[in-house]
C-alpha positions, 0 to 999 in steps of 0.5 A: 507510551503504548504503541501499535502497528497496523498489520495484516494477518500475514505480515508478521513474517514479511519485510519491506512494507508500508503501514501505519503506527499509532501511539498514545500517552497520558500525562495527568488530564491530557492525552498525547496522540501520535500517528502516521505512516511507517516503513517496516523492515525485517521480521520477528525479533529483528523487525525495525519500524521507521516513520515514513514521514513526520508523524501527526500529533494531537493533544486532547485535554480531558479536564480530569485524570480519570477521564484521560485514563478512560479515553486512553483505555477506550482508544487502545481497545479500539486499536486492538480490534482494528488489525493493530498489534502492540509494538514494543520497540521504538519507532525511529526516524527514517534513515537518510540515504546517501543521496538525501541531499541530492537534487530532485529527480522527475520520473515519468512511468507507468504505475501498477497497483495490485491488491488481493480481493477479500484477503481478510476473509481468506486469511480467517478461513485458512488460519495464520500458518496456511495464509502465511504460506499462501502469501509467500507464494503470492509475493514470489509469483508477483515478483517473478512476473515483475522481473519477466516484464522488467517492472520495478517493485516500489513497495508492498502495502499489506497484501498489495504491491506497487511497481513501475514500468517504463512502458504502459504495454509492459505494465498491462502484460504484467498485470495479466500474467500476475492474474493468471499466476495467482489464480492457481493459489485460489486468489483473486486480485484487482489491478489499477494502472496509471501513467504519470510523473513522480519525484525521487528525493533522497531515494523516496518516490513521491507524487500524485501519480501514485495516489491516482494509481491506488484510486484506479485500483480501488475502482476495480472489482475482482479479476478486473484490470482498470487503466486511467485515460493517461494509460489508454492514450499511450496504448492506441498503437497497441492493437493486441491490447483491448480496452472497454470504456468503464465510465467517468469516476471521481477518485477519492482525494484526486482533483477532477473526474477521470475516465477509466478503461477496463482491460478485455480478454 
């Protein structure tokens, strides 16, 4: 079964990020597809890929074996041209943690999403070797600021980072510090912050709050830090943090419309 892993230019040498895998198998005149989110641990020959959750599956009847072969060939060609690379090893089930059978834990925190703007173009311009070095410095800078602000890194997603903070002000201060740090690398980032509740189950963090944070970040332009109304309401007592109304937005896949605010200064 041909398998493919979606990967950024720099990710061959990066461990601990979430991506997407896609598999295709032909049996006679039928095509069997399997795809879903995966976690990538390790790098190079030691890389291991795990399904982050139960993958989706689909069976496509093609009537004839030739049509099935053509379908599989075209599908594989599309993946090769959409930042996927062939995956030779198996995709294993996600390892169960020792707390997998424990009780669910509800956590309330500020969620920060950092994403590089125009990373694909920069990677193409610099080439793989130079871009890998830049990304190494980028992750080091982000993690240094997270540590200084007592933020907790949750996962890296391509060229993005997701982290949590106990206090909204700490998240905002960290976002500003990260912006300044990565500009010295010639990078521009967009940042989104949201405050909400999520669930920890078996060591895995899940919840709508993460999706909202991601959508808030997606609304930001290069150099912008946007926060949700939930963060803004908690920052009312922070006179040193200035926010400007950024309007009401529909966040993709998220119920209702959300008012966002842009960090000023």
